C-alpha positions as CSV (number, residue, x, y, z in Angstrom):
1,M,53.2,-69.0,-14.0
2,P,51.9,-66.9,-11.0
3,G,49.3,-64.6,-11.8
4,S,47.9,-66.2,-15.1
5,L,44.6,-67.6,-15.1
6,P,43.6,-70.9,-14.8
7,N,42.2,-73.1,-17.7
8,L,38.9,-72.6,-18.4
9,P,36.3,-73.9,-20.5
10,D,35.2,-71.6,-23.4
11,R,31.8,-71.4,-22.5
12,W,30.4,-69.8,-26.0
13,S,31.4,-72.8,-28.1
14,D,28.8,-74.6,-27.7
15,P,25.3,-73.2,-29.2
16,T,23.0,-72.0,-27.2
17,R,19.9,-73.9,-26.1
18,F,17.7,-71.8,-27.6
19,S,17.6,-69.7,-30.8
20,L,17.4,-66.1,-29.9
21,S,14.7,-65.5,-32.7
22,R,12.3,-66.8,-30.0
23,Y,12.6,-63.9,-28.3
24,A,12.5,-61.5,-31.4
25,P,9.3,-59.8,-32.0
26,A,7.3,-61.8,-34.8
27,R,7.2,-59.6,-37.9
28,E,3.6,-58.9,-37.6
29,L,3.9,-57.1,-34.7
30,D,7.0,-54.9,-36.1
31,R,4.6,-54.3,-39.0
32,A,1.7,-53.6,-36.6
33,I,4.3,-51.1,-34.5
34,D,5.4,-49.3,-37.4
35,Q,2.1,-49.0,-38.9
36,E,0.7,-47.2,-35.7
37,L,3.8,-45.1,-35.7
38,A,3.4,-44.1,-39.0
39,V,-0.5,-43.0,-38.0
40,S,0.7,-41.0,-34.7
41,L,3.5,-39.2,-36.7
42,T,1.0,-38.2,-39.5
43,S,-1.6,-37.2,-37.3
44,A,0.8,-34.9,-35.4
45,T,2.0,-33.3,-38.4
46,R,-1.6,-32.7,-39.6
47,V,-2.5,-30.9,-36.2
48,D,1.0,-29.0,-36.6
49,A,0.2,-28.1,-40.3
50,A,-3.5,-26.7,-39.1
51,G,-1.9,-25.0,-36.4
52,Y,0.6,-23.0,-38.7
53,V,-2.4,-22.0,-40.8
54,T,-4.5,-20.9,-38.5
55,H,-1.6,-18.9,-36.5
56,T,-0.8,-17.1,-40.0
57,A,-4.1,-16.6,-41.0
58,L,-5.1,-14.6,-37.7
59,S,-1.6,-12.8,-38.2
60,C,-2.5,-12.0,-41.5
61,V,-6.3,-10.5,-40.6
62,A,-4.9,-8.9,-37.5
63,A,-2.0,-6.9,-39.3
64,L,-4.6,-6.2,-42.5
65,S,-7.2,-5.2,-40.2
66,K,-4.5,-2.6,-38.4
67,A,-3.6,-1.5,-41.9
68,E,-7.5,-0.7,-42.8
69,A,-7.7,1.0,-39.5
70,D,-4.6,3.3,-40.4
71,L,-6.0,3.8,-43.8
72,V,-9.6,4.7,-42.9
73,A,-8.1,7.1,-40.2
74,A,-6.4,8.9,-42.9
75,S,-8.6,8.7,-45.5
76,P,-12.1,8.0,-44.6
77,A,-13.3,7.9,-48.1
78,A,-11.4,4.6,-48.4
79,A,-13.1,3.0,-45.8
80,E,-15.6,0.6,-48.1
81,R,-13.0,-0.6,-50.5
82,A,-10.5,-1.3,-47.3
83,H,-13.2,-3.1,-45.5
84,A,-14.3,-4.8,-48.8
85,I,-10.6,-5.9,-48.9
86,V,-9.9,-7.1,-45.9
87,D,-13.0,-9.0,-45.6
88,A,-12.5,-10.6,-49.1
89,F,-8.7,-11.6,-47.7
90,T,-10.5,-12.8,-44.6
91,A,-13.4,-14.9,-46.5
92,V,-10.3,-16.6,-48.4
93,A,-8.2,-17.8,-45.1
94,L,-11.7,-18.9,-43.3
95,A,-12.0,-21.3,-45.9
96,E,-8.8,-22.6,-46.1
97,V,-8.7,-23.0,-42.8
98,A,-11.8,-24.8,-42.7
99,S,-10.9,-27.1,-45.7
100,L,-8.2,-28.7,-43.7
101,G,-10.5,-31.2,-41.9
102,R,-11.8,-32.0,-45.3
103,R,-8.5,-32.3,-46.6
104,Y,-7.1,-35.2,-43.9
105,E,-10.6,-37.0,-43.6
106,R,-9.4,-40.9,-44.4
């Protein structure tokens, strides 16, 4: 019949010479790769969390400092109390940011 393919032997019917499992990474290597990936993702998440907490603390301190300045301009008698409140919040924020490193120690 014109245009038909010749009878070719089936190349895939014979088993392969080498088992494909020889070329797959060893389970120990897979475990080591997974462990390193987990460590790196954990570290990146910790850095991201620390940055988020620090950014939030700085933003809050900036907003509270501006509110303090506005309050003192409007009511100078409240200056000491306003300053004490902002300082108390700043101490809490500072302690929280400082504790991040200790929290993540292995």
